C-alpha positions as CSV (number, residue, x, y, z in Angstrom):
1,M,8.1,56.8,46.2
2,Y,7.7,55.9,42.2
3,V,6.4,52.2,41.6
4,P,7.9,50.9,38.6
5,R,5.6,50.4,35.7
6,P,6.4,46.5,35.4
7,L,5.5,46.0,39.0
8,Q,2.3,47.3,38.9
9,L,1.4,45.5,35.4
10,L,2.7,41.8,37.0
11,A,0.2,42.5,39.9
12,G,-2.5,43.8,37.9
13,S,-2.3,40.4,35.5
14,L,-2.7,38.5,38.9
15,Y,-6.1,39.1,38.5
16,A,-7.0,38.5,35.0
17,A,-5.0,35.2,35.5
18,A,-7.1,34.4,38.9
19,A,-10.4,34.9,36.6
20,T,-9.1,33.1,33.7
21,L,-7.8,30.1,35.5
22,F,-11.8,29.9,37.7
23,V,-13.8,30.1,34.4
24,A,-11.6,27.6,33.0
25,L,-11.9,25.1,35.8
26,A,-15.5,25.8,36.4
27,V,-16.5,24.8,32.9
28,F,-14.3,21.8,33.1
29,H,-16.1,20.7,36.3
30,L,-19.0,21.8,35.4
31,G,-19.1,19.5,32.3
32,N,-17.3,16.5,33.5
33,G,-19.1,13.7,32.6
34,R,-22.2,16.1,31.4
35,V,-20.9,17.7,27.9
36,P,-18.6,16.3,25.2
37,T,-15.0,17.4,26.2
38,A,-14.7,19.1,22.9
39,V,-17.5,21.1,24.1
40,A,-16.0,22.2,27.7
41,V,-12.7,22.9,26.0
42,G,-14.5,25.0,23.4
43,T,-16.5,27.0,26.4
44,A,-13.8,27.3,28.3
45,G,-11.4,28.7,25.5
46,L,-14.2,31.3,24.9
47,F,-14.8,32.6,28.4
48,G,-11.1,32.5,28.9
49,T,-10.5,34.6,25.7
50,V,-13.2,36.9,27.2
51,T,-11.2,37.2,30.5
52,V,-7.8,37.4,29.1
53,D,-9.3,40.4,26.0
54,A,-11.3,42.2,29.5
55,G,-7.4,42.5,31.3
56,R,-6.0,44.0,28.5
57,R,-8.5,46.7,27.5
58,E,-8.2,47.4,31.6
59,F,-4.4,47.5,31.6
60,R,-4.4,50.0,27.9
61,D,-7.0,52.0,30.2
62,A,-5.1,52.4,33.7
63,F,-1.5,52.2,32.4
64,F,-1.3,53.3,28.5
65,S,-3.3,56.1,28.6
66,A,-2.3,59.5,27.5
67,T,-3.7,61.1,30.7
68,V,-2.5,58.7,32.9
69,D,0.1,60.2,35.8
70,T,3.2,58.7,36.7
71,A,2.0,56.5,39.9
72,R,3.5,56.8,43.1
73,L,3.1,55.6,46.7
74,E,1.3,58.2,48.7
75,S,0.8,58.1,52.5
76,G,-3.1,56.7,52.6
77,D,-1.3,53.8,50.6
78,A,0.7,53.1,54.0
79,A,-2.9,52.9,55.8
80,D,-4.7,50.9,53.5
81,A,-1.7,48.5,53.8
82,L,-1.8,47.9,57.1
83,A,-5.4,47.5,57.3
84,V,-4.9,44.3,55.1
85,A,-2.6,43.2,57.2
86,V,-3.9,43.4,60.6
87,A,-7.6,42.4,59.4
88,G,-6.2,39.1,58.2
89,P,-4.9,37.4,61.3
90,L,-7.7,39.3,63.2
91,T,-10.4,37.6,61.4
92,F,-8.7,34.0,61.1
93,F,-8.7,34.3,65.6
94,I,-12.3,35.0,65.4
95,S,-12.7,32.6,63.3
96,T,-11.1,29.5,64.1
97,T,-10.1,30.5,68.2
98,L,-13.4,31.9,69.3
99,G,-15.3,29.6,66.8
100,Q,-17.7,31.9,64.9
101,G,-16.6,30.2,61.6
102,P,-15.1,32.1,58.4
103,V,-18.4,33.6,56.9
104,A,-19.2,35.5,59.7
105,A,-15.9,36.4,61.2
106,S,-15.5,38.3,57.7
107,A,-18.6,39.7,57.6
108,F,-18.2,41.1,61.3
109,V,-14.5,42.4,60.7
110,G,-15.9,44.2,57.4
111,L,-18.7,45.7,59.2
112,I,-17.1,47.2,62.0
113,A,-14.4,48.4,59.8
114,A,-16.9,50.5,57.8
115,L,-18.5,51.7,60.7
116,T,-15.1,52.7,62.2
117,V,-12.2,53.3,60.2
118,G,-13.3,55.0,56.8
119,E,-11.6,54.6,54.1
120,Q,-9.4,51.8,55.4
121,A,-12.7,49.5,55.6
122,A,-12.4,48.0,52.1
123,P,-8.8,47.3,52.6
124,A,-9.3,45.8,56.1
125,Y,-12.2,44.0,54.3
126,C,-9.7,42.5,51.8
127,G,-7.6,41.6,54.9
128,S,-10.5,39.6,56.3
129,F,-10.6,37.3,53.3
130,V,-7.3,36.1,54.1
131,G,-8.6,35.3,57.5
132,M,-11.1,33.3,56.3
133,V,-8.5,30.5,55.6
134,S,-9.1,27.1,56.6
135,T,-6.8,25.6,59.5
136,A,-6.2,22.9,57.6
137,V,-4.5,25.0,54.8
138,L,-2.8,27.4,57.3
139,P,-2.8,26.2,60.6
140,T,-1.3,29.1,62.9
141,L,-1.2,33.0,62.9
142,G,2.2,32.9,61.4
143,P,1.6,31.9,57.8
144,V,-1.6,34.1,58.1
145,A,0.1,37.0,58.8
146,L,2.6,36.6,56.0
147,A,-0.6,35.7,53.4
148,S,-2.0,38.9,54.6
149,L,1.2,41.1,54.3
150,V,1.6,39.5,50.9
151,A,-2.1,40.4,50.0
152,A,-1.6,43.8,51.1
153,G,1.4,44.7,48.8
154,I,-0.6,43.6,46.1
155,Y,-3.6,45.9,47.2
156,V,-1.4,48.8,47.0
157,L,0.3,47.6,43.7
158,A,-2.8,47.1,41.9
159,T,-5.1,50.1,42.8
160,R,-5.1,51.5,39.4
161,V,-6.6,48.1,37.8
162,F,-10.2,46.6,37.7
163,N,-11.5,49.1,40.4
164,G,-15.2,49.0,40.7
165,F,-15.3,45.1,40.0
166,G,-16.8,43.0,42.8
167,G,-14.5,40.2,43.9
168,K,-11.0,42.4,43.6
169,L,-10.3,42.5,47.3
170,G,-11.0,38.6,47.6
171,T,-8.8,38.0,44.7
172,T,-6.4,40.2,46.3
173,A,-6.4,37.5,49.3
174,F,-6.7,34.9,47.0
175,V,-3.2,35.7,46.0
176,G,-1.5,36.7,49.1
177,C,-3.1,33.0,50.4
178,T,-1.7,31.5,47.1
179,A,1.6,33.2,47.6
180,V,2.5,31.4,50.6
181,I,0.7,28.1,50.0
182,V,2.1,26.8,46.7
183,P,5.8,27.3,47.4
184,S,5.5,25.9,50.8
185,S,4.6,22.5,52.4
186,Y,0.8,23.7,53.1
187,T,-1.7,22.1,50.6
188,Y,-5.2,23.0,50.0
189,A,-7.8,21.1,52.1
190,P,-9.5,18.1,50.4
191,A,-12.7,19.3,48.5
192,S,-15.9,17.4,46.8
193,A,-18.1,18.4,44.1
194,L,-21.3,19.4,45.4
195,A,-24.5,17.3,44.5
196,A,-27.0,18.6,42.3
197,G,-29.6,19.3,45.1
198,P,-26.8,21.5,46.7
199,A,-25.6,22.8,43.6
200,V,-29.2,24.2,42.5
201,T,-29.0,26.0,46.0
202,A,-26.2,27.2,46.1
203,V,-26.6,29.0,42.6
204,V,-30.0,30.3,44.0
205,A,-28.0,31.6,47.0
206,A,-25.7,33.3,45.3
207,T,-28.0,34.8,42.7
208,V,-30.0,36.4,45.7
209,G,-26.9,37.3,47.6
210,A,-25.7,39.4,45.0
211,V,-29.0,41.4,44.0
212,A,-29.2,42.0,48.0
213,A,-25.7,43.4,48.4
214,F,-26.0,45.7,45.4
215,L,-29.6,46.9,46.7
216,L,-27.9,47.7,50.3
217,S,-24.7,49.2,48.5
218,V,-26.2,51.1,45.7
219,C,-29.9,51.6,45.8
220,Y,-30.2,52.5,49.3
221,D,-26.6,54.0,49.6
222,H,-25.1,52.1,52.4
223,G,-21.5,51.3,50.6
224,A,-20.1,48.3,49.0
225,V,-18.2,47.1,52.3
226,V,-21.7,47.3,54.3
227,G,-24.1,45.7,51.7
228,S,-21.8,42.8,51.7
229,A,-21.1,42.4,55.3
230,V,-24.6,42.1,56.3
231,V,-25.3,39.7,53.5
232,G,-22.7,37.8,54.7
233,L,-23.3,38.2,58.5
234,T,-26.8,37.2,57.8
235,A,-25.9,34.4,55.7
236,G,-23.6,33.4,58.0
237,L,-25.6,33.2,61.2
238,L,-28.7,31.9,59.9
239,A,-28.4,29.8,57.1
240,P,-26.4,26.8,59.2
241,P,-29.3,26.7,61.7
242,A,-32.0,27.0,59.2
243,F,-30.7,24.4,56.7
244,G,-28.5,22.1,59.1
245,P,-24.7,22.6,59.4
246,E,-23.6,21.0,55.6
247,L,-26.3,22.6,53.4
248,G,-26.6,26.0,55.8
249,G,-22.4,26.1,55.4
250,V,-23.2,26.0,51.3
251,V,-25.9,28.6,51.6
252,A,-23.6,30.6,54.0
253,T,-20.5,30.8,51.5
254,A,-22.5,30.8,48.4
255,A,-24.7,34.0,49.5
256,F,-21.5,35.4,50.6
257,A,-19.7,34.8,47.1
258,G,-22.5,36.2,45.4
259,S,-22.6,39.4,48.2
260,F,-19.0,40.0,46.7
261,V,-20.7,40.4,43.2
262,G,-23.1,42.9,45.0
263,M,-20.5,45.5,45.5
264,V,-19.7,46.1,42.3
265,S,-19.8,49.7,40.9
266,E,-22.4,50.7,38.8
267,T,-19.9,52.5,36.4
268,R,-19.1,48.5,35.8
269,L,-22.8,46.9,36.3
270,P,-25.2,49.8,35.9
271,S,-28.5,47.7,36.7
272,L,-29.6,45.0,38.8
273,G,-30.5,43.1,36.0
274,L,-26.7,42.6,35.3
275,V,-25.9,42.3,38.8
276,A,-28.5,39.5,38.9
277,V,-26.8,37.7,35.9
278,A,-23.7,38.2,37.4
279,G,-24.8,36.7,41.0
280,L,-26.0,33.6,39.0
281,L,-22.8,33.1,37.0
282,S,-21.0,33.1,40.5
283,G,-23.4,30.5,42.0
284,L,-22.2,28.4,38.8
285,V,-18.3,28.9,38.8
286,Y,-19.0,28.6,42.8
287,V,-20.1,25.1,42.3
288,G,-17.5,24.4,39.2
289,V,-14.8,25.1,41.3
290,S,-16.4,23.9,44.8
291,P,-13.8,20.8,44.4
292,I,-10.7,22.9,43.8
293,F,-8.8,25.3,46.3
294,G,-10.3,24.0,49.3
295,G,-10.3,26.1,52.4
296,S,-8.4,29.3,50.7
297,G,-9.0,32.6,51.6
298,G,-10.2,34.7,48.9
299,K,-11.7,31.6,46.8
300,L,-15.2,33.5,47.1
301,G,-13.8,36.8,46.1
302,T,-12.2,35.4,43.1
303,V,-15.4,33.7,42.3
304,A,-17.2,37.0,42.1
305,F,-14.7,38.7,40.4
306,T,-14.6,36.1,37.5
307,A,-18.4,36.5,37.4
308,C,-18.6,40.0,37.1
309,L,-15.6,40.5,34.7
310,V,-17.2,37.9,32.4
311,T,-20.5,39.7,32.7
312,W,-19.0,43.0,31.9
313,A,-16.9,42.1,29.3
314,V,-20.0,40.4,27.3
315,D,-21.9,43.4,27.7
316,A,-19.4,45.8,26.6
317,A,-19.0,43.5,23.8
318,L,-22.8,43.4,23.1
319,D,-23.2,47.0,22.9
320,D,-20.2,47.8,20.9
321,P,-21.3,48.7,17.7
322,R,-18.7,47.4,15.8
323,L,-20.0,43.5,16.7
324,V,-24.0,44.2,16.5
325,S,-24.3,46.2,13.2
């Protein structure tokens, strides 16, 4: 079945829009009370321009190249969509009913998927991020299943854009959750900004999570899903008892967000140093958006996607001889 190009472009545009929104909100919240408003506006505008331009280049290469074939849905797309749709409610059940918490539940589903379903591991991991949603946001399996179906559709439609970026799967889940939350009576959970100590800890945890996941994924050749899931499962199980419930939760979620950065392809961020920079940036974005979109599935992945997109775009600009000559 032929997929209209405008529909693909619309789905793909959601990723650039999400990254632009997150980077702008992070800058404003990090700068609130600490830097002049004009500086915050200028910084948000600069990084917003970076994400928008990165999206423009991605769309140009994916949809307007003379070598691009007409996009058609294939049989494998149905299997991918099914994996997303099933993994969301399953993760929600493990997280809430079985009481394992969102990080451990998502990482567990991702790891099992990587070991059992092969090519559908990535879409299953994507669905697991929908299932991380809080019961304070989507209280029952019904709306979680609906959000998973929306994410499944976005996953299939956006297969040609932003490939290789860490956090793309989570952003897909975030879009799915947002599509159910915003037009309904559901609301995001109340959340507050992090104090200085936990904020610094979160940045460190995100950086370490990104480096560890990238090492497992690329350097030790275990693959992106396994690399991220191992980091998430380790952090989700060990951080709360090691640091206490409150700070341990921050460490676990920040490390998990960083692990999504570590899923990035070498074609996007080719060195461990760049991954570390993106991990550090994901920690800053995580802190900046901590009071916003509380309890939403896919929020951590969108944090990672924003960091990867900005790091990739800035690195590409610095390598552009027209800009550095």
